[in-house]
C-alpha positions as CSV (number, residue, x, y, z in Angstrom):
1,M,-27.4,29.2,2.2
2,N,-25.5,26.0,2.5
3,R,-22.6,26.4,5.0
4,G,-20.1,24.9,2.6
5,L,-21.0,27.3,-0.2
6,W,-21.1,30.2,2.3
7,S,-17.5,29.2,3.4
8,I,-16.3,29.2,-0.2
9,A,-17.9,32.6,-0.8
10,V,-16.2,34.0,2.3
11,F,-12.8,32.7,1.3
12,F,-13.2,34.2,-2.2
13,G,-14.2,37.5,-0.7
14,T,-11.2,37.4,1.6
15,F,-8.7,36.9,-1.1
16,C,-10.3,39.6,-3.2
17,V,-9.8,42.0,-0.3
18,L,-6.2,41.0,0.2
19,G,-5.4,40.8,-3.5
20,C,-4.1,37.8,-5.4
21,G,-0.4,37.7,-6.3
22,Q,1.0,35.7,-9.2
23,T,1.6,32.0,-8.5
24,T,3.8,29.5,-10.1
25,P,2.1,26.3,-11.2
26,E,3.3,23.2,-9.4
27,K,5.3,20.6,-11.3
28,P,2.8,17.8,-12.3
29,P,3.5,14.3,-11.0
30,A,5.5,12.0,-13.1
31,T,3.4,9.8,-15.4
32,E,6.2,7.6,-16.7
33,T,5.4,4.0,-17.0
34,G,6.9,1.5,-14.6
35,V,9.4,-1.3,-15.0
36,A,8.9,-5.1,-14.7
37,T,10.6,-8.4,-15.0
38,T,9.3,-12.0,-15.2
39,A,11.0,-15.3,-14.4
40,T,9.4,-18.7,-15.2
41,D,10.1,-22.3,-14.4
42,A,8.2,-24.1,-17.1
43,G,8.8,-27.6,-15.6
44,A,7.3,-26.7,-12.2
45,G,4.7,-24.3,-13.7
46,V,5.8,-21.4,-11.5
47,E,5.9,-17.8,-12.7
48,L,7.3,-14.8,-10.8
49,T,6.6,-11.2,-11.9
50,V,8.0,-8.1,-10.2
51,E,6.5,-4.8,-11.3
52,A,7.3,-1.2,-10.1
53,D,4.7,1.4,-10.9
54,A,7.3,4.0,-12.1
55,S,10.8,4.0,-13.4
56,T,11.4,7.6,-12.2
57,I,10.1,9.2,-9.0
58,T,11.1,12.2,-6.8
59,T,12.4,12.2,-3.3
60,T,8.9,13.0,-2.0
61,D,7.1,10.2,-3.9
62,R,6.4,6.6,-2.9
63,L,7.1,3.6,-5.1
64,R,4.8,0.6,-5.2
65,V,6.3,-2.8,-6.1
66,R,3.9,-5.6,-6.9
67,I,5.2,-9.2,-6.6
68,T,3.0,-11.8,-8.3
69,V,3.5,-15.5,-8.1
70,R,1.5,-18.0,-10.2
71,R,1.8,-21.7,-9.4
72,P,-0.2,-25.0,-9.6
73,I,-3.0,-25.6,-7.2
74,G,-1.9,-27.4,-4.1
75,E,1.8,-26.5,-4.6
76,P,2.5,-23.6,-2.2
77,V,5.7,-21.5,-2.6
78,T,7.7,-19.5,-0.1
79,L,8.5,-15.9,-0.9
80,V,12.0,-14.7,0.2
81,E,11.5,-11.0,1.2
82,P,14.3,-8.8,-0.3
83,D,16.5,-6.6,1.8
84,W,14.8,-3.3,1.1
85,A,16.7,-1.3,3.7
86,G,20.0,-2.6,2.3
87,A,19.0,-1.2,-1.1
88,G,18.4,2.2,0.4
89,W,14.6,2.0,0.6
90,T,12.3,2.6,3.6
91,L,9.6,-0.1,3.8
92,V,6.3,1.8,4.5
93,D,3.7,-0.9,4.0
94,T,3.1,-4.5,2.8
95,V,-0.3,-5.7,1.5
96,D,-1.0,-9.4,0.6
97,S,-3.8,-10.1,-1.8
98,E,-6.2,-13.0,-1.4
99,P,-5.2,-16.1,-3.5
100,R,-7.3,-16.4,-6.6
101,L,-7.7,-18.7,-9.6
102,S,-5.6,-17.6,-12.5
103,G,-5.9,-19.8,-15.6
104,E,-6.6,-23.5,-15.6
105,G,-5.1,-25.2,-12.6
106,L,-3.1,-22.1,-11.4
107,I,-3.2,-20.1,-8.2
108,E,-2.1,-16.4,-8.2
109,R,-1.0,-14.6,-5.1
110,A,0.3,-11.0,-5.0
111,R,2.1,-8.9,-2.5
112,T,2.4,-5.1,-2.9
113,V,5.1,-3.2,-1.0
114,V,5.2,0.5,-0.6
115,L,8.7,2.0,-0.5
116,E,10.1,5.5,0.2
117,P,13.6,6.8,-1.0
118,F,15.8,9.0,1.1
119,L,18.1,10.9,-1.3
120,D,18.1,11.2,-5.0
121,G,20.0,8.8,-7.2
122,V,19.6,5.4,-8.8
123,Y,18.0,2.8,-6.5
124,P,18.0,-0.9,-7.1
125,I,14.9,-3.2,-6.7
126,P,16.7,-6.3,-5.5
127,S,16.1,-9.7,-6.9
128,V,13.0,-11.5,-5.5
129,A,13.1,-15.2,-4.9
130,V,10.6,-18.0,-4.3
131,S,11.2,-21.6,-3.3
132,W,8.9,-24.6,-3.1
133,Q,8.8,-28.2,-2.0
134,G,6.2,-29.9,-4.1
135,S,5.2,-33.3,-5.5
136,G,7.3,-32.6,-8.5
137,G,10.4,-31.9,-6.4
138,N,12.1,-28.8,-4.9
139,G,13.0,-25.7,-6.7
140,T,13.9,-22.0,-6.5
141,L,13.1,-19.1,-8.9
142,A,14.6,-15.6,-8.8
143,S,13.8,-12.4,-10.7
144,Q,16.3,-10.1,-12.3
145,P,17.0,-6.9,-10.3
146,L,15.5,-3.6,-11.5
147,E,16.5,0.0,-11.2
148,V,14.5,3.2,-10.4
149,R,15.8,6.7,-10.7
150,V,15.0,9.1,-7.9
151,E,15.1,12.8,-8.7
152,S,15.4,15.7,-6.3
153,V,12.5,18.1,-5.9
154,L,14.9,21.1,-5.6
155,E,15.1,23.5,-8.5
156,A,18.3,23.8,-10.6
157,D,19.0,27.3,-9.2
158,D,18.5,26.2,-5.5
159,D,22.1,26.0,-4.3
160,G,21.2,26.1,-0.6
161,V,22.6,29.6,-0.1
162,I,20.7,31.7,2.5
163,S,19.8,35.1,1.3
164,P,20.9,38.1,3.4
165,P,18.2,39.6,5.6
166,S,16.2,42.6,4.3
167,P,17.0,46.0,5.8
168,A,14.8,46.9,8.7
169,L,11.9,49.2,8.0
170,P,11.9,52.6,9.6
171,P,9.7,53.0,12.6
172,Q,6.2,54.2,11.9
173,S,4.8,57.4,13.2
174,P,2.3,57.3,16.1
175,E,-0.5,58.2,13.6
176,G,0.4,55.0,11.6
177,D,0.0,52.6,14.5
178,G,-2.7,50.0,14.2
179,L,-4.0,47.9,11.4
180,P,-5.9,49.3,8.4
181,A,-9.6,48.7,8.5
182,G,-9.4,46.6,5.3
183,V,-6.9,44.2,6.9
184,L,-9.1,43.9,10.0
185,A,-12.1,43.2,7.9
186,A,-10.2,40.6,5.9
187,A,-9.0,38.9,9.1
188,V,-12.6,38.7,10.4
189,L,-13.9,37.3,7.1
190,L,-11.1,34.7,7.1
191,G,-11.8,33.6,10.6
192,A,-15.5,33.3,9.8
193,G,-14.7,31.2,6.7
194,V,-12.5,28.8,8.7
195,V,-15.2,28.3,11.2
196,G,-17.8,27.7,8.5
197,Y,-15.5,25.2,6.8
198,L,-14.9,23.3,10.0
199,L,-18.6,23.1,10.6
200,A,-19.5,22.1,7.1
201,R,-16.7,19.6,6.3
202,P,-17.7,15.9,6.1
203,R,-16.8,13.7,9.0
204,P,-14.0,11.1,8.5
205,V,-15.2,7.6,7.6
206,D,-14.3,4.8,10.0
207,R,-11.8,2.4,8.4
208,E,-12.4,-1.3,8.2
209,P,-10.6,-3.1,11.0
210,E,-7.4,-5.0,10.1
211,F,-7.9,-8.6,9.2
212,D,-7.0,-10.9,12.1
213,P,-6.5,-14.5,10.8
214,I,-6.6,-16.2,14.2
215,H,-9.7,-14.3,15.3
216,R,-11.4,-15.2,12.0
217,L,-10.5,-18.9,12.2
218,R,-11.9,-19.1,15.8
219,A,-15.1,-17.4,14.7
220,I,-15.6,-19.9,11.8
221,A,-14.6,-23.0,13.8
222,D,-17.1,-22.0,16.6
223,S,-19.9,-21.2,14.3
224,P,-22.8,-23.7,14.3
225,V,-23.6,-23.0,10.7
226,E,-21.1,-22.7,7.8
227,G,-21.6,-19.6,5.7
228,E,-21.1,-19.3,2.0
229,S,-18.0,-17.1,2.4
230,D,-16.4,-19.1,5.2
231,L,-14.2,-21.2,3.0
232,C,-12.8,-18.1,1.3
233,E,-12.2,-16.5,4.7
234,V,-10.4,-19.6,5.9
235,H,-8.3,-19.7,2.8
236,R,-7.3,-16.1,3.3
237,A,-6.5,-16.7,7.0
238,V,-4.4,-19.8,6.3
239,A,-2.5,-18.1,3.5
240,A,-1.7,-15.2,5.8
241,L,-0.4,-17.5,8.5
242,E,1.6,-19.6,6.1
243,A,3.3,-16.4,4.8
244,E,4.3,-15.5,8.4
245,C,5.3,-18.9,9.8
246,D,6.1,-21.3,6.9
247,T,5.7,-24.9,8.1
248,V,5.0,-28.2,6.4
249,A,1.7,-28.6,8.2
250,L,0.4,-25.1,7.2
251,R,1.4,-25.7,3.6
252,A,-0.6,-28.9,3.7
253,L,-3.6,-27.0,5.1
254,L,-3.2,-24.4,2.3
255,R,-3.4,-27.2,-0.2
256,E,-6.6,-28.4,1.4
257,C,-8.1,-24.9,1.1
258,E,-7.1,-24.6,-2.6
259,R,-8.5,-28.0,-3.4
260,A,-11.8,-27.2,-1.6
261,R,-12.2,-23.9,-3.4
262,F,-10.7,-24.6,-6.8
263,G,-10.6,-28.3,-7.2
264,P,-12.9,-30.5,-9.4
265,E,-16.6,-30.5,-8.4
266,D,-16.7,-34.3,-8.0
267,G,-13.5,-34.3,-5.8
268,E,-13.4,-34.7,-2.1
269,R,-13.8,-31.4,-0.3
270,R,-13.3,-30.5,3.3
271,G,-15.5,-28.0,5.1
272,A,-14.4,-24.5,6.2
273,R,-15.0,-25.3,9.9
274,D,-12.9,-28.5,9.8
275,I,-9.9,-26.7,8.1
276,A,-10.2,-23.8,10.6
277,A,-10.2,-26.2,13.6
278,D,-7.1,-27.9,12.2
279,A,-5.3,-24.6,11.7
280,L,-6.1,-23.5,15.3
281,A,-4.8,-26.9,16.6
282,L,-1.5,-26.4,14.7
283,L,-1.1,-22.9,16.2
284,E,-1.7,-24.3,19.7
285,V,1.0,-27.0,19.1
286,R,3.5,-24.3,17.9
287,A,2.8,-22.1,20.9
């Protein structure tokens, strides 16, 4: 018999021996829709959207906020990170998506932040701002703040009062010492089930290593042959570096990447290795 099925059968038999008490179903997770706001600068062609995946969560939940910026090709913008801690949130993770073509002549970039609350109450999602210095002039765009309600997981009748201890049981007679045979058998079956489960469970899958933009740029710049995906990888690496250390030179390289990937077919395009070499040279100058 398969070890996994045998483990399940052993566990089922164990619970049958011990007896099953009544259980209270857990409260299902909230499925309420999220909240969002959008700001647009029509003259500059920049659009900023901030979306939270829920408008109400509990103190044990995490909130995901997606910040999406759409802008013209070759006109990078700088995202001003909100003060999440000042708003009461704990920043758990930040994930930047790869720039992609969104509509005619527009680039879309998104950042997803994962937040955790501490106590219940109403939490603000602060205003998010972006700024740019482009061929059409300088500008700034900010979103409207949002609110998310955080509810406690404690029940209404849980007032935090500690119940008094139960009275001590009278001592057993010598004849009553020791465990009943049924309990011992159940313990043996339970132990065997745990061992079977540990042997039959699948091994954890190795995670993909974290993307290292500098390492990737060096690999592409040193490669004798340019691969089909190298330009996409260089674009991703330069975008990650530009988000960390915003400089005029890196913004110019980001424009080069976007023109090479999304520009007109008959336009002048630079190769991935050339752009990677320029990016590495800029980093050496900054160091």
